[in-house]
C-alpha beads as a LAMMPS data file, in Angstrom:
LAMMPS data file: protein, C-alpha beads

224 atoms
223 bonds

1 atom types
1 bond types

-500.0 500.0 xlo xhi
-500.0 500.0 ylo yhi
-500.0 500.0 zlo zhi

Masses

1 110.0

Atoms # bond

1 1 1 151.017 238.323 11.207
2 1 1 149.151 235.664 9.279
3 1 1 147.858 234.572 12.432
4 1 1 147.044 238.007 13.547
5 1 1 145.426 239.110 10.344
6 1 1 143.275 235.999 10.866
7 1 1 142.533 236.856 14.017
8 1 1 141.247 240.801 12.825
9 1 1 139.242 239.099 10.016
10 1 1 137.457 236.616 12.528
11 1 1 136.512 239.913 14.821
12 1 1 135.421 241.959 11.859
13 1 1 133.518 238.638 10.456
14 1 1 131.762 238.969 14.055
15 1 1 131.304 242.512 13.710
16 1 1 129.843 242.041 10.327
17 1 1 127.280 240.049 11.621
18 1 1 126.342 242.464 14.315
19 1 1 125.417 244.944 11.879
20 1 1 123.064 242.488 10.244
21 1 1 121.296 241.663 12.720
22 1 1 120.824 245.248 14.168
23 1 1 119.426 245.493 10.560
24 1 1 116.787 243.203 11.308
25 1 1 115.568 245.172 14.606
26 1 1 112.493 247.190 14.804
27 1 1 112.916 250.745 16.273
28 1 1 110.004 253.074 17.052
29 1 1 110.784 256.225 14.699
30 1 1 111.056 259.366 16.989
31 1 1 113.894 261.618 17.847
32 1 1 115.469 259.886 20.635
33 1 1 115.690 256.492 18.698
34 1 1 117.065 257.961 15.723
35 1 1 119.739 260.052 17.729
36 1 1 120.741 256.758 19.725
37 1 1 120.636 254.436 17.041
38 1 1 122.940 256.542 14.737
39 1 1 125.652 256.788 17.922
40 1 1 125.503 253.306 18.362
41 1 1 126.001 252.388 14.441
42 1 1 128.902 254.886 14.343
43 1 1 130.324 252.454 17.404
44 1 1 130.139 249.430 15.341
45 1 1 131.456 251.132 12.233
46 1 1 134.524 252.273 14.360
47 1 1 134.810 248.795 15.272
48 1 1 135.178 247.213 11.838
49 1 1 137.430 250.080 10.721
50 1 1 139.793 248.937 13.701
51 1 1 139.921 245.179 12.356
52 1 1 140.457 245.980 9.095
53 1 1 143.470 248.355 10.088
54 1 1 144.892 245.343 12.198
55 1 1 144.572 242.766 9.220
56 1 1 146.186 244.961 6.611
57 1 1 149.099 246.322 7.996
58 1 1 148.880 246.405 12.144
59 1 1 152.463 247.912 12.319
60 1 1 151.772 250.809 10.029
61 1 1 148.369 251.756 11.133
62 1 1 148.267 250.220 14.906
63 1 1 148.251 253.655 16.590
64 1 1 145.170 254.872 14.304
65 1 1 143.681 251.704 15.015
66 1 1 143.881 252.160 18.603
67 1 1 142.836 255.731 18.499
68 1 1 139.596 254.630 16.729
69 1 1 139.048 253.065 20.407
70 1 1 138.145 256.312 21.907
71 1 1 135.632 257.468 19.116
72 1 1 134.266 253.608 19.482
73 1 1 133.731 254.254 23.606
74 1 1 132.376 257.841 23.260
75 1 1 129.653 256.816 20.179
76 1 1 129.033 253.719 22.430
77 1 1 128.380 255.732 26.075
78 1 1 126.575 258.666 24.508
79 1 1 124.405 256.044 22.110
80 1 1 123.719 253.940 25.228
81 1 1 122.796 257.477 27.324
82 1 1 120.372 258.867 24.877
83 1 1 118.508 255.815 24.412
84 1 1 117.329 255.616 28.341
85 1 1 118.729 257.267 30.531
86 1 1 118.970 261.273 28.986
87 1 1 115.751 262.842 29.447
88 1 1 113.535 264.362 26.654
89 1 1 115.011 268.007 27.498
90 1 1 119.000 266.252 27.325
91 1 1 118.215 265.047 24.339
92 1 1 116.978 268.295 22.752
93 1 1 120.028 270.242 24.246
94 1 1 122.352 268.110 22.415
95 1 1 120.504 267.862 19.233
96 1 1 120.269 271.587 19.101
97 1 1 123.743 272.599 20.429
98 1 1 126.387 269.382 19.785
99 1 1 126.993 269.079 23.258
100 1 1 126.192 266.665 25.525
101 1 1 124.255 267.977 28.632
102 1 1 125.753 268.729 32.466
103 1 1 124.534 267.369 35.202
104 1 1 125.602 267.713 38.690
105 1 1 129.045 266.194 39.982
106 1 1 129.957 264.794 42.971
107 1 1 130.638 268.409 44.389
108 1 1 127.436 269.282 43.151
109 1 1 128.831 271.545 40.414
110 1 1 127.232 271.234 36.934
111 1 1 129.763 269.242 34.746
112 1 1 129.502 268.273 31.347
113 1 1 128.770 264.424 30.382
114 1 1 131.987 262.820 29.173
115 1 1 133.257 258.830 29.200
116 1 1 133.919 259.046 33.191
117 1 1 130.526 260.753 34.228
118 1 1 128.320 258.735 31.635
119 1 1 130.022 255.484 32.727
120 1 1 128.198 254.840 36.307
121 1 1 124.990 255.636 34.566
122 1 1 124.594 253.054 31.344
123 1 1 125.330 249.965 32.909
124 1 1 121.486 249.146 32.968
125 1 1 121.233 249.767 29.057
126 1 1 124.178 248.216 28.031
127 1 1 123.649 244.891 30.627
128 1 1 127.170 245.556 31.690
129 1 1 126.349 244.243 35.201
130 1 1 127.072 247.021 37.903
131 1 1 127.962 250.247 36.782
132 1 1 131.319 250.270 38.622
133 1 1 132.620 247.829 35.948
134 1 1 132.254 250.587 33.121
135 1 1 133.614 252.875 35.201
136 1 1 136.723 250.867 35.835
137 1 1 137.056 250.085 31.923
138 1 1 136.990 253.647 31.145
139 1 1 139.400 254.727 34.373
140 1 1 141.992 251.905 33.405
141 1 1 142.896 252.940 29.814
142 1 1 140.953 256.363 29.084
143 1 1 143.836 258.662 29.834
144 1 1 146.000 256.384 27.267
145 1 1 143.450 256.711 24.457
146 1 1 143.138 260.363 24.898
147 1 1 147.111 260.441 24.327
148 1 1 147.126 258.864 21.533
149 1 1 144.453 260.625 20.064
150 1 1 145.529 263.742 20.807
151 1 1 149.625 263.237 20.727
152 1 1 150.510 262.989 23.684
153 1 1 153.024 260.902 25.837
154 1 1 151.119 257.509 24.803
155 1 1 151.845 258.392 21.284
156 1 1 155.457 259.112 21.983
157 1 1 155.958 256.170 23.843
158 1 1 154.510 253.802 21.158
159 1 1 156.468 254.985 18.532
160 1 1 159.940 255.274 20.344
161 1 1 162.504 253.085 18.419
162 1 1 164.744 253.537 16.208
163 1 1 163.089 253.781 12.887
164 1 1 160.474 256.159 15.035
165 1 1 157.479 253.903 13.855
166 1 1 154.918 252.018 15.585
167 1 1 155.110 248.447 16.477
168 1 1 152.888 246.414 18.249
169 1 1 153.164 242.838 19.392
170 1 1 150.822 240.491 17.785
171 1 1 148.895 239.612 21.433
172 1 1 148.301 243.137 21.793
173 1 1 147.012 243.459 18.645
174 1 1 144.563 240.545 18.633
175 1 1 143.534 241.871 22.526
176 1 1 142.486 245.373 20.786
177 1 1 140.341 243.725 18.216
178 1 1 138.625 241.348 21.006
179 1 1 138.174 244.622 22.561
180 1 1 136.491 246.200 19.800
181 1 1 134.418 242.963 19.089
182 1 1 132.950 243.314 22.551
183 1 1 132.111 247.104 22.459
184 1 1 130.613 246.355 19.204
185 1 1 128.354 243.729 20.940
186 1 1 127.107 246.103 23.925
187 1 1 126.111 248.471 20.908
188 1 1 123.728 245.691 19.867
189 1 1 122.504 245.484 23.389
190 1 1 121.965 249.117 23.830
191 1 1 120.092 248.961 20.404
192 1 1 117.971 245.449 21.193
193 1 1 116.838 247.156 24.288
194 1 1 114.921 249.648 23.085
195 1 1 113.609 247.881 19.934
196 1 1 110.015 246.380 19.792
197 1 1 111.127 242.970 18.641
198 1 1 109.853 240.064 21.388
199 1 1 112.404 238.572 23.603
200 1 1 112.336 235.747 21.409
201 1 1 113.583 237.349 18.125
202 1 1 116.168 239.196 20.080
203 1 1 117.893 236.095 21.057
204 1 1 117.418 234.485 17.785
205 1 1 119.311 237.827 16.258
206 1 1 121.923 237.269 18.834
207 1 1 122.968 234.063 17.967
208 1 1 125.022 234.678 14.666
209 1 1 127.234 237.411 16.330
210 1 1 127.796 235.246 19.325
211 1 1 128.719 231.979 17.166
212 1 1 130.901 234.225 15.325
213 1 1 132.653 235.744 18.791
214 1 1 133.215 232.137 19.753
215 1 1 135.273 231.230 17.108
216 1 1 137.142 234.087 17.486
217 1 1 137.784 233.965 21.115
218 1 1 139.009 230.212 20.314
219 1 1 141.325 231.294 17.633
220 1 1 142.727 233.990 19.783
221 1 1 143.147 231.269 22.914
222 1 1 144.770 228.796 20.603
223 1 1 147.174 231.364 18.409
224 1 1 148.147 234.296 21.059

Bonds

1 1 1 2
2 1 2 3
3 1 3 4
4 1 4 5
5 1 5 6
6 1 6 7
7 1 7 8
8 1 8 9
9 1 9 10
10 1 10 11
11 1 11 12
12 1 12 13
13 1 13 14
14 1 14 15
15 1 15 16
16 1 16 17
17 1 17 18
18 1 18 19
19 1 19 20
20 1 20 21
21 1 21 22
22 1 22 23
23 1 23 24
24 1 24 25
25 1 25 26
26 1 26 27
27 1 27 28
28 1 28 29
29 1 29 30
30 1 30 31
31 1 31 32
32 1 32 33
33 1 33 34
34 1 34 35
35 1 35 36
36 1 36 37
37 1 37 38
38 1 38 39
39 1 39 40
40 1 40 41
41 1 41 42
42 1 42 43
43 1 43 44
44 1 44 45
45 1 45 46
46 1 46 47
47 1 47 48
48 1 48 49
49 1 49 50
50 1 50 51
51 1 51 52
52 1 52 53
53 1 53 54
54 1 54 55
55 1 55 56
56 1 56 57
57 1 57 58
58 1 58 59
59 1 59 60
60 1 60 61
61 1 61 62
62 1 62 63
63 1 63 64
64 1 64 65
65 1 65 66
66 1 66 67
67 1 67 68
68 1 68 69
69 1 69 70
70 1 70 71
71 1 71 72
72 1 72 73
73 1 73 74
74 1 74 75
75 1 75 76
76 1 76 77
77 1 77 78
78 1 78 79
79 1 79 80
80 1 80 81
81 1 81 82
82 1 82 83
83 1 83 84
84 1 84 85
85 1 85 86
86 1 86 87
87 1 87 88
88 1 88 89
89 1 89 90
90 1 90 91
91 1 91 92
92 1 92 93
93 1 93 94
94 1 94 95
95 1 95 96
96 1 96 97
97 1 97 98
98 1 98 99
99 1 99 100
100 1 100 101
101 1 101 102
102 1 102 103
103 1 103 104
104 1 104 105
105 1 105 106
106 1 106 107
107 1 107 108
108 1 108 109
109 1 109 110
110 1 110 111
111 1 111 112
112 1 112 113
113 1 113 114
114 1 114 115
115 1 115 116
116 1 116 117
117 1 117 118
118 1 118 119
119 1 119 120
120 1 120 121
121 1 121 122
122 1 122 123
123 1 123 124
124 1 124 125
125 1 125 126
126 1 126 127
127 1 127 128
128 1 128 129
129 1 129 130
130 1 130 131
131 1 131 132
132 1 132 133
133 1 133 134
134 1 134 135
135 1 135 136
136 1 136 137
137 1 137 138
138 1 138 139
139 1 139 140
140 1 140 141
141 1 141 142
142 1 142 143
143 1 143 144
144 1 144 145
145 1 145 146
146 1 146 147
147 1 147 148
148 1 148 149
149 1 149 150
150 1 150 151
151 1 151 152
152 1 152 153
153 1 153 154
154 1 154 155
155 1 155 156
156 1 156 157
157 1 157 158
158 1 158 159
159 1 159 160
160 1 160 161
161 1 161 162
162 1 162 163
163 1 163 164
164 1 164 165
165 1 165 166
166 1 166 167
167 1 167 168
168 1 168 169
169 1 169 170
170 1 170 171
171 1 171 172
172 1 172 173
173 1 173 174
174 1 174 175
175 1 175 176
176 1 176 177
177 1 177 178
178 1 178 179
179 1 179 180
180 1 180 181
181 1 181 182
182 1 182 183
183 1 183 184
184 1 184 185
185 1 185 186
186 1 186 187
187 1 187 188
188 1 188 189
189 1 189 190
190 1 190 191
191 1 191 192
192 1 192 193
193 1 193 194
194 1 194 195
195 1 195 196
196 1 196 197
197 1 197 198
198 1 198 199
199 1 199 200
200 1 200 201
201 1 201 202
202 1 202 203
203 1 203 204
204 1 204 205
205 1 205 206
206 1 206 207
207 1 207 208
208 1 208 209
209 1 209 210
210 1 210 211
211 1 211 212
212 1 212 213
213 1 213 214
214 1 214 215
215 1 215 216
216 1 216 217
217 1 217 218
218 1 218 219
219 1 219 220
220 1 220 221
221 1 221 222
222 1 222 223
223 1 223 224
């Protein structure tokens, strides 16, 4: 597990550098920006927590680490939505009611915005290519994540062994670290989208996290 600990530590280092860079971005002080950046910062912290759990006791706390991925995705998607996509009325509704606003679904009926509904709306904010990319990402693993959070069959399946304890392969755990790191970098992209820094300043601020991410990816490629 030493190689896994090293990979998780490298991922954590990258995400920490991301937070340092984000702290150097200037954000105009208004209600929308405060809401968006707060949620996106939570996304960064969830990612780092996942890496710490995997680095220390992957088998004992692996399920808890994976469960944090849902929180990371939700805070990322909500933060990106409120950064630019949400109307002023939707921002205020969330602040006043602590509930996501509703929008018309495919059938024309109003539906509460959840990650599946948000995915097609936030691709531009996250510079994630076409919106279908995010939709495919959510569709692929969301049900399993919900099962891990709520104690569904995904939890039962991951704990189903002689000792009734969680088990995870090192490569899978390293992949989880990689995904957590990627989500934090998307959070940084969203924060950069609403910052008033120049393009040149933003590019400079991305250098350290990007270099750390490359070190992690090279290590993961060579050891898993």
